[in-house]
C-alpha positions as CSV (number, residue, x, y, z in Angstrom):
1,X,-14.6,-63.1,59.7
2,X,-16.0,-59.7,58.8
3,X,-18.0,-59.2,55.6
4,X,-19.4,-55.9,54.2
5,X,-22.4,-56.3,51.8
6,X,-23.3,-53.5,49.3
7,X,-26.9,-53.7,48.2
8,X,-28.3,-53.0,44.7
9,X,-30.1,-49.9,43.4
10,X,-33.2,-48.8,45.4
11,X,-32.5,-51.3,48.2
12,X,-31.0,-51.0,51.7
13,X,-29.2,-52.7,54.6
14,X,-32.5,-54.6,55.1
15,X,-32.4,-56.6,51.9
16,X,-33.3,-60.3,52.1
17,X,-29.7,-61.2,51.0
18,X,-28.3,-59.6,54.2
19,X,-30.7,-61.6,56.4
20,X,-29.8,-64.8,54.7
21,X,-26.0,-64.1,55.0
22,X,-26.4,-63.2,58.7
23,X,-28.4,-66.4,59.3
24,X,-26.1,-68.7,57.3
25,X,-22.9,-67.1,58.5
26,X,-24.0,-66.7,62.2
27,X,-20.4,-66.9,63.5
28,X,-19.3,-64.0,61.3
29,X,-20.0,-60.3,61.3
30,X,-22.0,-59.1,58.3
31,X,-22.2,-55.3,58.0
32,X,-24.6,-53.7,55.5
33,X,-24.6,-49.9,54.9
34,X,-27.3,-47.9,53.2
35,X,-25.6,-46.6,50.1
36,X,-26.2,-42.9,49.2
37,X,-28.0,-42.3,45.9
38,X,-25.4,-40.0,44.3
39,X,-22.1,-41.8,43.4
40,X,-20.2,-38.6,44.3
41,X,-21.3,-39.3,47.9
42,X,-21.5,-43.1,47.7
43,X,-18.0,-44.0,46.5
44,X,-16.1,-42.0,49.1
45,X,-18.4,-43.1,51.8
46,X,-18.0,-46.8,50.9
47,X,-14.2,-46.5,50.6
48,X,-14.0,-44.8,54.0
49,X,-16.2,-47.5,55.5
50,X,-14.0,-50.3,54.2
51,X,-10.8,-48.5,55.4
52,X,-12.3,-48.1,58.8
53,X,-13.8,-51.7,59.1
54,X,-11.1,-53.6,57.3
55,X,-13.4,-56.4,56.1
56,X,-12.2,-59.8,55.0
57,X,-14.5,-59.8,52.1
58,X,-16.7,-57.1,50.3
59,X,-19.7,-58.5,48.6
60,X,-21.9,-56.5,46.2
61,X,-24.9,-57.2,44.1
62,X,-25.9,-55.2,41.0
63,X,-25.1,-51.6,41.6
64,X,-23.4,-52.7,44.8
65,X,-21.3,-55.0,42.7
66,X,-20.1,-52.1,40.7
67,X,-19.1,-50.3,43.9
68,X,-17.6,-53.4,45.5
69,X,-15.3,-53.9,42.4
70,X,-13.8,-50.5,43.3
71,X,-12.8,-51.6,46.8
72,X,-9.5,-52.9,45.5
73,X,-7.6,-53.3,48.8
74,X,-10.0,-56.1,49.7
75,X,-11.2,-59.5,48.5
76,X,-14.4,-58.9,46.5
77,X,-17.3,-61.0,45.3
78,X,-19.4,-59.1,42.8
79,X,-22.8,-60.5,41.8
80,X,-24.4,-59.5,38.5
81,X,-22.5,-56.2,38.7
82,X,-24.2,-53.2,37.0
83,X,-21.0,-51.6,35.7
84,X,-23.0,-49.2,33.4
85,X,-25.8,-47.8,35.6
86,X,-26.0,-44.6,33.6
87,X,-27.1,-46.4,30.5
88,X,-29.6,-48.6,32.2
89,X,-32.6,-46.4,31.4
90,X,-35.1,-49.0,32.8
91,X,-33.4,-48.7,36.2
92,X,-31.7,-45.3,36.5
93,X,-34.3,-42.8,35.3
94,X,-35.1,-39.3,36.5
95,X,-37.9,-38.8,39.0
96,X,-39.1,-40.0,42.3
97,X,-38.6,-43.7,43.3
98,X,-39.5,-45.8,46.3
99,X,-37.0,-47.8,48.2
100,X,-37.6,-51.5,48.2
101,X,-36.6,-51.9,51.9
102,X,-36.4,-49.8,55.0
103,X,-33.4,-47.5,55.4
104,X,-31.6,-46.5,58.6
105,X,-32.8,-42.9,58.1
106,X,-36.4,-43.9,57.6
107,X,-36.5,-42.5,54.0
108,X,-39.2,-44.1,51.9
109,X,-38.4,-42.4,48.5
110,X,-35.5,-40.9,46.6
111,X,-35.1,-38.7,43.6
112,X,-32.9,-39.4,40.6
113,X,-31.8,-36.2,38.7
114,X,-29.9,-35.7,35.4
115,X,-26.9,-34.7,37.6
116,X,-27.0,-38.0,39.4
117,X,-27.1,-39.9,36.1
118,X,-24.2,-37.8,34.9
119,X,-22.2,-38.5,38.1
120,X,-22.7,-42.3,37.5
121,X,-21.5,-41.8,33.9
122,X,-18.4,-40.0,35.1
123,X,-17.6,-42.6,37.7
124,X,-18.2,-45.5,35.3
125,X,-15.6,-44.2,32.9
126,X,-13.0,-44.3,35.7
127,X,-14.0,-47.5,37.5
128,X,-11.5,-49.9,35.9
129,X,-8.5,-47.5,35.9
130,X,-5.1,-48.8,37.2
131,X,-6.1,-52.3,38.3
132,X,-3.0,-54.1,39.4
133,X,-2.3,-57.8,38.8
134,X,-2.6,-58.3,42.6
135,X,-6.1,-56.7,42.5
136,X,-7.1,-58.9,39.6
137,X,-6.4,-61.9,41.9
138,X,-8.8,-60.8,44.6
139,X,-12.0,-60.2,42.7
140,X,-14.6,-62.8,41.7
141,X,-17.7,-62.3,39.6
142,X,-20.9,-64.3,39.9
143,X,-23.1,-64.1,36.8
144,X,-26.8,-65.3,36.6
145,X,-27.4,-67.2,33.4
146,X,-31.0,-65.8,33.2
147,X,-30.2,-62.2,34.2
148,X,-32.2,-59.9,32.0
149,X,-31.3,-56.7,33.9
150,X,-27.5,-56.7,33.5
151,X,-26.4,-58.5,30.3
152,X,-22.8,-57.4,29.8
153,X,-21.3,-58.1,33.3
154,X,-19.3,-61.1,32.3
155,X,-17.7,-59.6,29.2
156,X,-16.7,-56.4,31.0
157,X,-15.3,-58.3,34.0
158,X,-13.2,-60.6,31.7
159,X,-11.8,-57.5,30.0
160,X,-10.3,-56.3,33.3
161,X,-10.1,-59.3,35.6
162,X,-9.3,-63.0,35.4
163,X,-11.7,-65.1,33.2
164,X,-11.3,-68.1,35.7
165,X,-12.8,-65.9,38.4
166,X,-16.2,-65.9,36.7
167,X,-18.7,-68.3,38.2
168,X,-22.0,-68.7,36.3
169,X,-25.0,-69.8,38.2
170,X,-28.5,-70.9,37.3
171,X,-30.4,-67.8,38.4
172,X,-31.7,-64.4,37.6
173,X,-30.6,-60.9,38.5
174,X,-31.5,-61.0,42.2
175,X,-30.0,-63.6,44.5
176,X,-32.4,-66.0,46.2
177,X,-31.9,-68.4,49.1
178,X,-30.9,-71.3,46.9
179,X,-28.3,-69.4,44.9
180,X,-26.8,-67.9,48.1
181,X,-26.5,-71.3,49.7
182,X,-25.3,-73.2,46.6
183,X,-23.0,-70.6,45.0
184,X,-22.2,-67.6,47.2
185,X,-21.6,-69.3,50.5
186,X,-19.2,-72.0,49.1
187,X,-17.2,-69.1,47.5
188,X,-17.1,-67.3,50.8
189,X,-15.8,-70.4,52.5
190,X,-13.2,-70.9,49.8
191,X,-11.9,-67.3,50.3
192,X,-12.0,-67.8,54.1
193,X,-9.7,-70.8,53.8
194,X,-7.6,-69.5,50.9
């Protein structure tokens, strides 16, 4: 099976989640791109990557969940999706920021501009357009009960997708080893066999 994982804001292909997925799903291929900072670059890049690689499942956390939701030709698992990045002023604020993990290009920092925030806003207003009933069947949302970073993911998901595809877990915004093994891996196995 081939899985593509989309990381959260300020992260990279080298996130701890990717390492755990690769270790736990050793028989499977887990691809993890570095997502460009500007959504005008990121969204076309991720759509092209998925078309080229044809993954069995696309998984995304936080910002990556927001992007993964838009990969509608594929089965998707979105974890604490940040559907409204442009209004998350604690996260998406102008200025220089440091990446949490190493990037393929070696970049250590990135800059958020007002234009990038505006690009997020423009994309967010379009992200739920024209979802078909078939596409509703192929997206699942994992929601951390103690997530203080993204608080509206479940309500927004249920507005556009199936309520029975929401899985709540005892956890916070970021995934940890325990949640990956107890919640995410069983869902991956269910989709593999379903």
